[in-house]
Residue frames relative to the residue before (quaternion, step in Angstrom):
aa qw qx qy qz dx dy dz
M 1.0000 0.0000 0.0000 0.0000 0.00 0.00 0.00
A 0.6454 0.5257 -0.3241 0.4496 3.55 0.99 -0.85
S 0.6624 0.5031 -0.3092 0.4609 3.55 0.99 -0.87
T 0.6134 0.5419 -0.3445 0.4598 3.59 1.09 -0.68
G 0.6539 0.5161 -0.3078 0.4597 3.56 0.98 -0.84
K 0.6535 0.5039 -0.3142 0.4693 3.56 1.01 -0.81
M 0.6312 0.5345 -0.3310 0.4542 3.57 1.05 -0.78
K 0.6514 0.5044 -0.3157 0.4707 3.60 0.96 -0.85
Q 0.6365 0.5284 -0.3269 0.4569 3.56 1.04 -0.78
K 0.6552 0.5065 -0.3128 0.4651 3.59 0.96 -0.83
I 0.6416 0.5140 -0.3243 0.4680 3.58 1.00 -0.83
G 0.6509 0.5183 -0.3141 0.4572 3.57 0.96 -0.86
T 0.6366 0.5290 -0.3226 0.4592 3.56 1.03 -0.81
V 0.6532 0.5121 -0.3115 0.4626 3.59 0.96 -0.88
L 0.6863 0.4910 -0.2883 0.4525 3.57 0.92 -0.90
L 0.7253 0.4391 -0.2442 0.4707 3.58 1.02 -0.78
A 0.4831 0.7090 -0.4249 0.2889 3.60 1.15 -0.44
P 0.6615 0.4870 -0.3426 0.4560 3.68 0.84 -0.76
L 0.6358 0.5206 -0.3350 0.4610 3.60 1.02 -0.75
W 0.6508 0.5101 -0.3209 0.4618 3.58 0.92 -0.87
A 0.6522 0.5107 -0.3193 0.4602 3.57 0.99 -0.78
L 0.6507 0.5118 -0.3169 0.4629 3.61 0.96 -0.82
Q 0.6253 0.5626 -0.3402 0.4204 3.58 1.04 -0.72
L 0.5426 0.6135 -0.4050 0.4064 3.59 1.17 -0.36
L 0.7033 0.4252 -0.2530 0.5104 3.59 1.22 -0.47
T 0.6336 0.4700 -0.3362 0.5144 3.58 1.21 0.48
G 0.6558 -0.4999 0.3835 0.4158 3.55 -1.29 -0.26
A 0.2907 0.7611 -0.5281 0.2395 3.61 1.20 0.28
K 0.0786 -0.8601 0.5030 -0.0326 3.58 -0.73 1.07
S 0.5676 0.6481 -0.3792 0.3375 3.59 1.19 -0.33
F 0.3479 -0.7310 0.5569 0.1860 3.54 -0.81 1.07
L 0.6451 0.5281 -0.3139 0.4543 3.57 1.24 -0.41
D 0.7601 0.4374 -0.2120 0.4313 3.55 0.88 -0.97
N 0.7564 0.2560 -0.1620 0.5798 3.57 1.22 -0.38
P 0.3369 -0.7908 0.4696 0.2018 3.61 -0.36 1.19
L 0.5847 0.5371 -0.3931 0.4638 3.61 1.20 -0.22
I 0.6528 0.4997 -0.3109 0.4770 3.59 0.92 -0.89
G 0.7598 0.3805 -0.1971 0.4890 3.58 1.02 -0.82
S 0.4137 0.7373 -0.4561 0.2777 3.58 1.25 0.13
Q 0.3965 -0.7181 0.5208 0.2364 3.57 -0.68 1.07
R 0.6522 0.5281 -0.3184 0.4409 3.56 0.97 -0.84
L 0.6974 0.4587 -0.2807 0.4737 3.60 0.86 -0.95
N 0.6737 0.4936 -0.3056 0.4572 3.59 0.97 -0.78
A 0.5869 0.5482 -0.3706 0.4666 3.58 1.13 -0.53
R 0.7025 0.4302 -0.2512 0.5082 3.56 1.18 -0.59
G 0.6825 -0.5578 0.2616 0.3932 3.58 1.27 0.26
L 0.3367 0.7625 -0.5080 0.2171 3.64 1.15 0.23
H 0.7028 0.4617 -0.2937 0.4545 3.60 0.67 -1.03
V 0.6802 0.4784 -0.3016 0.4664 3.58 0.80 -0.93
G 0.6155 0.5429 -0.3506 0.4511 3.59 1.05 -0.65
R 0.6490 0.4948 -0.3169 0.4833 3.60 0.97 -0.81
V 0.6310 0.5409 -0.3248 0.4514 3.59 0.99 -0.87
K 0.7014 0.4717 -0.2735 0.4590 3.60 0.79 -1.01
L 0.6537 0.4995 -0.3257 0.4660 3.59 0.97 -0.77
A 0.6546 0.5032 -0.3193 0.4652 3.60 0.92 -0.85
A 0.6559 0.5068 -0.3158 0.4617 3.60 0.94 -0.82
G 0.6561 0.5092 -0.3144 0.4597 3.58 0.97 -0.80
M 0.6497 0.5047 -0.3183 0.4710 3.58 0.99 -0.79
A 0.6442 0.5167 -0.3274 0.4592 3.61 0.97 -0.82
A 0.6552 0.5066 -0.3144 0.4639 3.59 0.94 -0.86
W 0.6449 0.5214 -0.3158 0.4611 3.60 1.01 -0.81
R 0.6658 0.4807 -0.3094 0.4795 3.60 0.92 -0.82
R 0.6596 0.5152 -0.3246 0.4406 3.59 0.91 -0.83
R 0.5995 0.5554 -0.3769 0.4359 3.59 0.99 -0.64
R 0.6907 0.4682 -0.2768 0.4766 3.59 1.05 -0.70
L 0.6943 0.4501 -0.2693 0.4927 3.59 1.24 -0.31
A 0.5006 0.7332 -0.3887 0.2462 3.56 1.23 -0.52
S 0.6531 0.5667 -0.3366 0.3730 3.60 0.90 -0.84
K 0.6541 0.5281 -0.3129 0.4419 3.60 1.18 -0.43
V 0.6561 0.5424 -0.2951 0.4338 3.58 1.24 -0.40
R 0.5624 -0.5825 0.4605 0.3638 3.58 -1.05 0.74
P 0.5301 -0.6757 0.3965 0.3243 3.62 -0.71 0.98
D 0.6703 0.4970 -0.3277 0.4430 3.62 0.90 -0.81
W 0.6410 0.5042 -0.3289 0.4762 3.59 1.04 -0.69
R 0.6579 0.5125 -0.3127 0.4547 3.55 0.95 -0.88
E 0.6582 0.5098 -0.3149 0.4559 3.58 0.93 -0.85
A 0.6439 0.5172 -0.3236 0.4617 3.58 0.97 -0.84
F 0.6741 0.4884 -0.3059 0.4620 3.56 0.91 -0.88
D 0.6579 0.5163 -0.3241 0.4422 3.59 0.83 -0.92
R 0.6870 0.4832 -0.2772 0.4667 3.58 1.03 -0.79
D 0.8371 0.2837 -0.0866 0.4596 3.57 0.71 -1.15
G 0.4666 -0.6665 0.4626 0.3523 3.59 1.08 -0.64
F 0.7689 0.1524 -0.1278 0.6077 3.56 1.32 0.02
V 0.2206 -0.7317 0.6261 0.1550 3.53 -1.35 0.29
A 0.1181 -0.7638 0.6308 0.0694 3.58 -0.98 0.88
I 0.0716 -0.8203 0.5667 -0.0282 3.57 -0.52 1.23
H 0.2213 -0.7850 0.5686 0.1074 3.57 -0.47 1.21
D 0.8355 0.1216 -0.1242 0.5212 3.56 -1.18 0.69
V 0.1133 0.8260 -0.5413 0.1089 3.57 0.87 0.94
V 0.6767 0.3300 -0.2474 0.6099 3.56 1.23 -0.52
P 0.5546 -0.5926 0.4369 0.3879 3.65 -0.87 0.76
P 0.5464 -0.6760 0.3761 0.3209 3.60 -0.67 1.08
A 0.6416 0.5251 -0.3430 0.4415 3.60 1.01 -0.63
Q 0.7171 0.4420 -0.2437 0.4808 3.59 1.18 -0.54
F 0.5592 0.6630 -0.3849 0.3155 3.58 1.13 -0.54
P 0.6443 0.5329 -0.3713 0.4038 3.69 0.76 -0.79
A 0.6624 0.4959 -0.3196 0.4617 3.60 0.92 -0.79
L 0.6441 0.5034 -0.3255 0.4753 3.60 0.98 -0.79
R 0.6542 0.5133 -0.3164 0.4566 3.57 0.89 -0.90
E 0.6623 0.5071 -0.3153 0.4525 3.59 0.85 -0.93
A 0.6612 0.5018 -0.3100 0.4635 3.58 0.95 -0.85
M 0.6580 0.5118 -0.3154 0.4535 3.60 0.96 -0.83
L 0.7077 0.4666 -0.2736 0.4545 3.58 0.89 -0.90
A 0.6924 0.4742 -0.2798 0.4663 3.60 1.13 -0.58
Y 0.5529 0.6492 -0.3910 0.3464 3.58 1.17 -0.47
R 0.1992 -0.7740 0.5938 0.0931 3.57 -0.95 0.95
A 0.1362 0.7819 -0.5911 0.1437 3.55 -0.90 0.99
P 0.6277 -0.4935 0.4126 0.4385 3.59 -1.23 0.24
A 0.1196 -0.8093 0.5748 0.0178 3.56 -0.89 0.97
R 0.2031 -0.7330 0.6350 0.1353 3.50 -1.35 0.43
E 0.1220 -0.7908 0.5958 0.0695 3.54 -1.18 0.59
M 0.0838 -0.7524 0.6508 0.0568 3.51 -1.30 0.59
R 0.2351 -0.7711 0.5761 0.1351 3.54 -0.99 0.84
Q 0.0191 0.7511 -0.6595 0.0236 3.53 -1.08 0.90
G 0.8129 -0.0391 -0.0130 0.5809 3.56 -0.46 1.18
D 0.7628 -0.3241 0.2518 0.4997 3.57 -0.83 -0.99
A 0.5947 0.5550 -0.3634 0.4541 3.59 1.22 0.43
I 0.2108 -0.7350 0.6321 0.1253 3.53 -1.19 0.72
T 0.1347 -0.7547 0.6358 0.0897 3.56 -0.97 0.91
R 0.0938 -0.7897 0.6059 0.0217 3.56 -0.71 1.12
R 0.0276 -0.8076 0.5890 -0.0017 3.58 -0.91 0.89
M 0.1078 -0.7305 0.6697 0.0793 3.47 -1.28 0.67
A 0.4628 -0.6894 0.4814 0.2807 3.58 -0.88 0.89
I 0.2997 -0.6760 0.6355 0.2223 3.55 -1.08 0.76
D 0.0759 0.8333 -0.5247 0.1568 3.51 0.05 1.42
P 0.7583 -0.3754 0.2330 0.4794 3.65 -1.19 0.00
A 0.6363 0.5360 -0.3441 0.4352 3.60 1.00 -0.75
M 0.6813 0.4720 -0.2980 0.4736 3.60 0.90 -0.88
L 0.6566 0.5141 -0.3184 0.4508 3.59 0.93 -0.81
A 0.6475 0.5010 -0.3203 0.4766 3.59 1.09 -0.69
A 0.6832 0.4907 -0.2851 0.4596 3.58 1.03 -0.78
I 0.7790 0.2125 -0.1016 0.5811 3.60 1.13 -0.65
P 0.1803 -0.8346 0.5092 0.1079 3.62 0.28 1.19
A 0.6084 0.5676 -0.3632 0.4193 3.60 1.06 -0.66
L 0.6047 0.5539 -0.3548 0.4491 3.57 1.15 -0.59
R 0.6406 0.5052 -0.3256 0.4778 3.58 0.94 -0.83
G 0.6476 0.5249 -0.3232 0.4479 3.59 0.93 -0.84
L 0.6440 0.5215 -0.3182 0.4605 3.56 1.01 -0.81
L 0.7206 0.4592 -0.2620 0.4487 3.59 0.78 -1.02
E 0.7078 0.4280 -0.2617 0.4974 3.59 1.22 -0.40
R 0.3754 0.7330 -0.4906 0.2847 3.62 1.22 0.12
R 0.5115 -0.6914 0.4138 0.2983 3.55 -0.79 1.00
D 0.6666 0.5050 -0.3320 0.4363 3.60 0.90 -0.79
I 0.6648 0.4807 -0.3082 0.4817 3.59 1.01 -0.77
T 0.6336 0.5307 -0.3308 0.4555 3.57 0.97 -0.82
A 0.6527 0.5123 -0.3173 0.4591 3.59 0.94 -0.85
L 0.6456 0.5083 -0.3197 0.4719 3.59 1.02 -0.78
F 0.6306 0.5259 -0.3316 0.4646 3.59 0.94 -0.85
H 0.6562 0.5094 -0.3151 0.4590 3.58 0.90 -0.89
Y 0.6678 0.5160 -0.3083 0.4389 3.57 0.89 -0.92
V 0.6856 0.4715 -0.2927 0.4712 3.59 0.86 -0.92
A 0.6829 0.4627 -0.2835 0.4891 3.59 0.97 -0.83
S 0.2943 -0.7725 0.4766 0.2989 3.57 1.29 -0.62
F 0.6903 0.3667 -0.2792 0.5577 3.56 1.21 0.55
R 0.4143 -0.6249 0.5825 0.3141 3.54 -1.29 0.39
T 0.3126 0.7295 -0.5312 0.2965 3.53 0.22 1.33
T 0.4013 -0.6958 0.5384 0.2548 3.58 -1.11 0.64
P 0.3931 -0.7299 0.4964 0.2574 3.62 -0.62 1.01
L 0.4995 -0.5439 0.5592 0.3767 3.48 -1.41 0.12
H 0.1403 -0.8063 0.5725 0.0490 3.59 -0.87 0.97
Y 0.0236 -0.7892 0.6129 -0.0327 3.54 -1.03 0.91
V 0.3169 -0.6021 0.6591 0.3204 3.48 -1.44 0.06
Q 0.0624 -0.8312 0.5516 -0.0325 3.56 -0.57 1.17
T 0.0810 -0.7690 0.6333 0.0318 3.53 -1.07 0.87
I 0.1744 -0.7596 0.6196 0.0928 3.56 -0.91 0.97
V 0.1345 -0.7775 0.6125 0.0479 3.58 -0.61 1.17
S 0.1539 -0.8277 0.5368 0.0561 3.58 -0.31 1.23
H 0.8322 0.1564 -0.1530 0.5095 3.55 -1.25 0.65
F 0.1407 0.8279 -0.5324 0.1066 3.58 0.88 0.90
E 0.7522 -0.2192 0.1878 0.5924 3.59 0.67 -1.11
G 0.8084 0.3208 -0.2050 0.4490 3.54 -1.23 0.52
N 0.4506 -0.6941 0.5102 0.2341 3.50 -1.41 0.12
E 0.3883 0.7209 -0.4969 0.2876 3.59 1.20 0.24
P 0.4773 -0.6852 0.4581 0.3046 3.62 -0.88 0.84
D 0.4407 -0.6514 0.5527 0.2755 3.52 -1.19 0.65
P 0.3940 -0.7492 0.4686 0.2529 3.66 -0.51 1.07
Q 0.5942 0.5754 -0.3722 0.4211 3.59 1.19 -0.40
E 0.6115 0.5599 -0.3514 0.4348 3.60 1.25 -0.20
T 0.6007 0.5242 -0.3635 0.4819 3.60 1.29 0.03
L 0.5125 -0.6522 0.4576 0.3203 3.58 -0.85 0.95
H 0.1470 0.7888 -0.5771 0.1521 3.54 -0.88 0.99
A 0.3256 -0.6541 0.6250 0.2748 3.51 -1.41 0.06
D 0.5127 -0.6713 0.4339 0.3134 3.58 -1.01 0.72
S 0.7983 -0.0584 0.0894 0.5927 3.57 1.05 -0.70
F 0.6327 -0.5191 0.4072 0.4055 3.57 -1.31 -0.22
H 0.7530 0.3129 -0.1806 0.5499 3.60 1.26 -0.09
S 0.6855 -0.5194 0.3365 0.3836 3.55 -1.29 0.35
S 0.1163 0.7435 -0.6572 0.0428 3.50 -1.26 0.62
L 0.4328 -0.7131 0.5032 0.2256 3.53 -1.25 0.51
K 0.0829 0.7195 -0.6895 -0.0029 3.49 -1.23 0.72
A 0.0504 -0.7973 0.6015 -0.0021 3.56 -1.08 0.77
W 0.1247 -0.7757 0.6178 0.0337 3.52 -1.15 0.78
L 0.0581 -0.7458 0.6612 0.0569 3.58 -0.82 0.95
F 0.2529 -0.8173 0.5046 0.1163 3.55 -0.21 1.34
L 0.3111 -0.7745 0.5271 0.1596 3.55 -0.71 1.11
N 0.7559 0.2222 -0.1428 0.5991 3.58 1.23 -0.43
P 0.6085 -0.5291 0.4110 0.4253 3.61 -1.16 0.32
V 0.1567 -0.7558 0.6282 0.0976 3.56 -1.21 0.62
A 0.2595 -0.7783 0.5561 0.1327 3.57 -0.57 1.18
E 0.6850 -0.5093 0.3362 0.3980 3.55 -1.27 0.36
D 0.7470 0.3533 -0.2109 0.5221 3.60 1.16 -0.53
E 0.6083 0.5535 -0.3495 0.4488 3.59 1.20 0.49
G 0.6888 -0.5087 0.2800 0.4340 3.58 0.95 0.89
P 0.1822 0.8236 -0.5232 0.1214 3.62 0.87 0.85
F 0.5895 -0.5028 0.4792 0.4123 3.53 -1.34 0.20
T 0.0893 -0.8008 0.5920 -0.0186 3.54 -0.87 1.04
Y 0.0262 0.8191 -0.5658 0.0907 3.59 -0.82 0.98
V 0.3416 -0.6913 0.5961 0.2238 3.54 -1.20 0.63
R 0.3859 -0.7563 0.4772 0.2267 3.56 -0.33 1.24
G 0.8340 0.2260 -0.1837 0.4687 3.52 -1.02 0.90
S 0.5296 0.6681 -0.4029 0.3330 3.59 1.24 -0.08
H 0.5365 0.6127 -0.4107 0.4100 3.60 1.26 0.14
R 0.6276 0.5389 -0.3346 0.4514 3.59 1.26 -0.13
F 0.3455 -0.7319 0.5501 0.2058 3.55 -1.04 0.81
T 0.0793 -0.7905 0.6066 -0.0300 3.51 0.03 1.40
P 0.6746 -0.4528 0.3516 0.4650 3.63 -1.18 0.14
E 0.6509 0.5178 -0.3208 0.4532 3.58 1.03 -0.77
R 0.6472 0.4958 -0.3260 0.4787 3.61 1.00 -0.75
L 0.6470 0.5133 -0.3264 0.4597 3.60 0.96 -0.78
A 0.6311 0.5199 -0.3353 0.4679 3.58 1.02 -0.73
W 0.6425 0.5084 -0.3187 0.4766 3.58 1.04 -0.78
E 0.6299 0.5271 -0.3330 0.4632 3.58 0.98 -0.82
H 0.6369 0.5172 -0.3321 0.4653 3.59 0.99 -0.78
R 0.6723 0.5017 -0.3093 0.4480 3.59 0.85 -0.94
R 0.6945 0.4831 -0.2986 0.4418 3.57 0.89 -0.85
S 0.6373 0.5382 -0.3314 0.4408 3.61 1.17 -0.37
L 0.6312 0.6149 -0.3165 0.3512 3.60 1.19 -0.33
P 0.6318 0.5438 -0.3772 0.4036 3.68 0.92 -0.62
E 0.5831 -0.5263 0.4753 0.3964 3.52 -1.30 0.37
P 0.5119 -0.7062 0.3761 0.3126 3.66 -0.53 1.10
R 0.6762 0.5089 -0.3105 0.4329 3.61 1.01 -0.69
T 0.6430 0.5300 -0.3297 0.4438 3.60 1.25 -0.12
I 0.6830 0.4356 -0.2943 0.5072 3.62 1.24 -0.05
D 0.6913 -0.4689 0.3179 0.4485 3.58 -1.23 0.24
R 0.6265 -0.6209 0.3325 0.3338 3.53 -1.03 0.91
L 0.6652 0.5073 -0.3310 0.4366 3.62 0.87 -0.83
S 0.6381 0.4999 -0.3267 0.4860 3.59 1.02 -0.72
A 0.6641 0.5046 -0.3042 0.4604 3.57 0.96 -0.85
R 0.6689 0.4759 -0.3034 0.4838 3.58 1.16 -0.54
G 0.6730 -0.5543 0.2743 0.4057 3.58 1.27 0.23
S 0.6434 0.4513 -0.3360 0.5191 3.59 1.27 0.21
P 0.1399 -0.8756 0.4537 0.0891 3.59 0.45 1.23
R 0.3406 -0.6966 0.6009 0.1941 3.50 -1.10 0.88
V 0.1753 -0.8007 0.5706 0.0505 3.56 -1.08 0.75
S 0.3005 -0.7648 0.5512 0.1451 3.56 -1.00 0.89
A 0.6761 -0.4609 0.3727 0.4376 3.55 -1.32 0.13
D 0.6316 0.5231 -0.3339 0.4647 3.60 1.03 -0.74
D 0.6213 0.5322 -0.3415 0.4628 3.59 1.04 -0.75
L 0.6530 0.5142 -0.3189 0.4555 3.59 0.89 -0.90
A 0.6475 0.5132 -0.3202 0.4636 3.56 0.97 -0.84
A 0.6515 0.5168 -0.3179 0.4555 3.58 0.97 -0.83
M 0.7043 0.4309 -0.2566 0.5024 3.58 1.15 -0.62
K 0.4205 -0.7259 0.4374 0.3240 3.59 1.37 0.10
L 0.4262 0.6716 -0.4764 0.3746 3.55 1.01 0.93
G 0.5019 -0.6474 0.4853 0.3057 3.54 -1.19 0.55
A 0.6757 -0.4635 0.3712 0.4368 3.53 -1.34 -0.11
A 0.5934 -0.5535 0.4445 0.3793 3.54 -1.26 0.38
E 0.2406 -0.7684 0.5806 0.1203 3.55 -1.11 0.77
A 0.3084 -0.7327 0.5809 0.1747 3.55 -0.93 0.96
L 0.2574 -0.7876 0.5459 0.1242 3.58 -0.75 1.06
A 0.1304 -0.7554 0.6407 0.0431 3.54 -0.36 1.27
V 0.0251 0.8352 -0.5429 0.0843 3.58 -0.56 1.15
P 0.4628 -0.6293 0.5303 0.3294 3.57 -1.20 0.44
G 0.6334 -0.4776 0.4175 0.4432 3.54 -1.27 0.17
N 0.7616 0.3241 -0.2822 0.4850 3.56 -1.25 0.52
T 0.4995 0.5926 -0.4583 0.4349 3.56 1.09 0.84
L 0.1839 -0.7615 0.6147 0.0919 3.55 -0.92 0.98
V 0.0743 -0.7630 0.6415 0.0282 3.56 -0.89 1.01
V 0.0482 -0.7814 0.6220 -0.0150 3.57 -0.79 1.08
A 0.0261 0.8410 -0.5330 0.0897 3.58 -0.60 1.15
D 0.3768 -0.6369 0.6159 0.2702 3.48 -1.38 0.43
T 0.2321 -0.8226 0.5045 0.1220 3.58 -0.39 1.20
L 0.3311 0.6501 -0.5522 0.4034 3.51 1.16 0.75
G 0.6271 0.5174 -0.3211 0.4857 3.57 1.18 -0.61
F 0.5698 -0.6127 0.4310 0.3379 3.55 -1.21 0.51
H 0.1004 0.7968 -0.5759 0.1527 3.53 -0.70 1.13
A 0.0325 -0.7812 0.6231 0.0200 3.53 -1.32 0.20
R 0.4561 -0.5725 0.5716 0.3709 3.48 -1.39 -0.01
G 0.4292 -0.7306 0.4695 0.2481 3.56 -0.64 1.11
L 0.6351 -0.5420 0.3931 0.3851 3.53 -1.27 0.41
S 0.1928 -0.7408 0.6317 0.1225 3.52 -1.18 0.71
V 0.3139 -0.7943 0.4938 0.1635 3.57 -0.68 1.08
R 0.7798 0.2024 -0.1218 0.5798 3.58 1.25 -0.16
P 0.6050 -0.5304 0.4197 0.4202 3.60 -1.18 0.34
G 0.2315 0.7711 -0.5685 0.1689 3.55 -1.04 0.76
E 0.3477 -0.7131 0.5697 0.2146 3.53 -1.36 0.04
R 0.1424 -0.7636 0.6269 0.0609 3.54 -0.90 1.03
V 0.1000 -0.8243 0.5572 0.0015 3.59 -0.62 1.16
E 0.1016 0.8057 -0.5690 0.1294 3.54 -0.88 0.99
I 0.4005 -0.5882 0.6148 0.3401 3.49 -1.40 0.12
W 0.0999 -0.8283 0.5512 -0.0128 3.55 -0.51 1.25
S 0.0675 -0.8087 0.5840 -0.0193 3.56 -0.84 1.04
Y 0.0607 -0.8112 0.5802 -0.0408 3.52 -1.06 0.84
A 0.1080 0.7775 -0.6153 0.0727 3.59 -1.01 0.83
R 0.1431 0.7567 -0.6283 0.1100 3.55 -0.98 0.96
R 0.0309 -0.7982 0.6015 -0.0104 3.57 -0.81 1.04
N 0.7028 -0.4079 0.3509 0.4655 3.53 -1.34 0.07
P 0.3699 -0.7858 0.4436 0.2213 3.63 -0.43 1.12
F 0.6815 0.5115 -0.2892 0.4361 3.58 1.19 -0.34
L 0.4519 0.6782 -0.4655 0.3452 3.60 1.23 0.15
P 0.3681 -0.7590 0.4889 0.2221 3.63 -0.83 0.88
W 0.6764 0.5060 -0.3065 0.4387 3.59 1.12 -0.51
L 0.5393 -0.6531 0.4447 0.2913 3.56 -1.25 0.51
G 0.7958 0.2620 -0.1156 0.5335 3.56 0.95 -0.89
G 0.4306 0.7421 -0.4635 0.2212 3.52 -0.87 -1.02
D 0.5083 0.6331 -0.4317 0.3929 3.58 1.22 0.30
L 0.2824 -0.7982 0.5093 0.1539 3.58 -0.15 1.26
L 0.6336 0.5453 -0.3318 0.4372 3.59 1.13 -0.58
S 0.6165 0.5347 -0.3495 0.4602 3.58 1.29 -0.07
L 0.4578 0.6961 -0.4505 0.3207 3.59 1.25 -0.06
P 0.5613 -0.5871 0.4557 0.3642 3.61 -1.05 0.70
G 0.7345 0.3500 -0.2958 0.5005 3.53 -0.96 0.90
I 0.7192 0.3364 -0.2198 0.5669 3.56 1.26 -0.43
A 0.6484 0.5748 -0.3312 0.3735 3.56 0.81 -1.05
E 0.7373 0.4402 -0.2449 0.4501 3.58 0.84 -0.95
R 0.6624 0.4856 -0.3062 0.4813 3.60 1.28 -0.07
R 0.4727 0.7326 -0.4155 0.2593 3.59 1.24 -0.30
V 0.6339 0.5522 -0.3615 0.4031 3.59 0.88 -0.85
N 0.6896 0.4651 -0.2918 0.4722 3.59 0.81 -0.94
W 0.6233 0.5254 -0.3453 0.4649 3.60 1.05 -0.66
L 0.6593 0.5081 -0.3156 0.4556 3.58 0.94 -0.85
W 0.6414 0.5126 -0.3270 0.4678 3.57 0.96 -0.81
A 0.6649 0.5053 -0.3035 0.4588 3.58 0.92 -0.91
L 0.6447 0.5230 -0.3251 0.4530 3.58 0.99 -0.81
R 0.6774 0.4766 -0.2981 0.4745 3.58 0.90 -0.87
D 0.5775 0.5599 -0.3834 0.4539 3.59 1.10 -0.56
R 0.6877 0.4894 -0.2799 0.4574 3.58 0.91 -0.94
L 0.7650 0.3511 -0.1749 0.5109 3.57 1.08 -0.77
E 0.2468 0.8304 -0.4807 0.1358 3.56 1.26 0.28
K 0.6711 0.5122 -0.3171 0.4321 3.60 0.88 -0.85
R 0.7059 0.4557 -0.2630 0.4743 3.58 1.15 -0.58
I 0.8374 0.1778 -0.0537 0.5140 3.57 0.78 -1.01
G 0.5146 -0.6553 0.4156 0.3647 3.59 1.27 -0.07
Q 0.0667 -0.7749 0.6276 0.0353 3.55 -1.28 0.47
P 0.1512 -0.8351 0.5235 0.0756 3.59 -0.03 1.27
W 0.6571 0.5249 -0.3094 0.4439 3.60 1.21 -0.45
R 0.1314 -0.8285 0.5442 0.0144 3.54 -0.30 1.34
P 0.4359 -0.6818 0.5093 0.2929 3.61 -0.89 0.85
V 0.1055 -0.8088 0.5780 0.0252 3.57 -0.95 0.91
G 0.6586 -0.5288 0.3088 0.4373 3.58 1.18 0.50
T 0.6768 -0.4732 0.3773 0.4192 3.52 -1.34 -0.20
R 0.0533 0.8115 -0.5727 0.1033 3.56 -0.77 1.08
T 0.3563 -0.6227 0.6117 0.3333 3.46 -1.40 -0.13
A 0.6953 -0.4892 0.3206 0.4176 3.57 -1.25 0.29
M 0.7600 0.3946 -0.1938 0.4787 3.59 1.07 -0.73
D 0.3019 0.7340 -0.5460 0.2683 3.61 1.15 0.35
D 0.4113 -0.7498 0.4611 0.2368 3.58 -0.87 0.91
G 0.5095 -0.6910 0.4017 0.3187 3.58 1.27 -0.03
A 0.3334 0.7678 -0.4986 0.2250 3.60 1.18 0.26
D 0.7506 0.3136 -0.1796 0.5532 3.57 1.15 -0.67
R 0.1335 0.8585 -0.4887 0.0795 3.56 1.21 0.62
D 0.7325 0.4226 -0.2396 0.4769 3.61 1.00 -0.74
Q 0.7050 0.3967 -0.2592 0.5277 3.56 1.26 0.14
P 0.1854 -0.8289 0.5190 0.0960 3.61 0.31 1.28
C-alpha cells in the first residue's frame, strides 16, 4: 500500500510539473502550493530573487509609459513613499451628499472574519452606480483613473467595493491584518476612500514609507526569506504574503511604519508590495470606505488588454467572482459569507439572520 501511494504521488508530480513551471511566469506566490516556487535549492540559486527583479523591472517600464497622465505631485509622492494620500478628493461641497447616499444604500453584503475583526463588503455594481450617479462620476474621473493605472502599472479597472471593518467584534484572537506585511512579491494596487474620519487609534492604514522599492537591502531580505523550508515558517508568509519584523525593517534600512490618521473624504492609494498593515484599534468601532483593488500578472509587457475592464463587464465582476467561488467552494474555499441585505453601517446584531 505504501508503495502504491508513493507511485500515485510520483505520477501526480509528473502531471503537475508543467503547470508549476508555467506558474513561474505568473503572479503565483505560494511557497507551499508550488514546489518550484518554494524550492530551497532553486531559491538558493536565485529563483525567487530573479522573479522579484524581473517583476519590478516590468512594473517600472510600464509606469514610465503611464507617467505623463498622472498629476506630477501625486506621482512624486507615490514614487517617493509608495502611497498617495489625497485630502478632499471629492469637492467638499459635494462630499456630504455622496457620503450620505453611500451610507444609506442597502445591498446584498458578504462578510469574512479574521481574528477579532469582521470585514463586510458590498459590490459596487450596476445597481449601486445607477442609484448613486456621483459615485460613478468619481470612479470615472480621469485624474483618479490615471493614478490607479500608474500605481497598478496597468490600464486596468480595479474591483470596487463598499467596505466596513468592524474591529473588536468578538474574542481575543489577533487580526492578521494588523501585522506588517507585503501582499506579494510584485506590485499591486489597493485604495481606500474613507467616508468617516479615522483616528490614529481606530485601525488606520499604516505603511512603511519607501518600502515599495527593491533596494539591495530589500533584495537581500527577499533572498533570505526564500530559503527556509516553507512548512517551518508562518502560514501567511509561506503562502506568499510575508510578515516583517522591526529587525527586518532595520536590516533593510527602512523606518518605522506610520499610521495615517485622516479626515473623511481622504483617498489613499498604495502599492501593497510595500509593507503595510491595519493599525491597532483600541476600542470597538467601524471603519467605512470605498475600497479598490487591482492585481495582474506582473510579467505582462503590455499596458492594457484586460477584457474584464471593459464597460458593462468591469462593474459586474465582483458578483461574478463571488458566485464562482460559491460554486467551487469545496475545491477552493469561500471565506466570504452572504449576510443578507445591509447598509455599510449595520452593526451586525442580526448577522446570522440574513
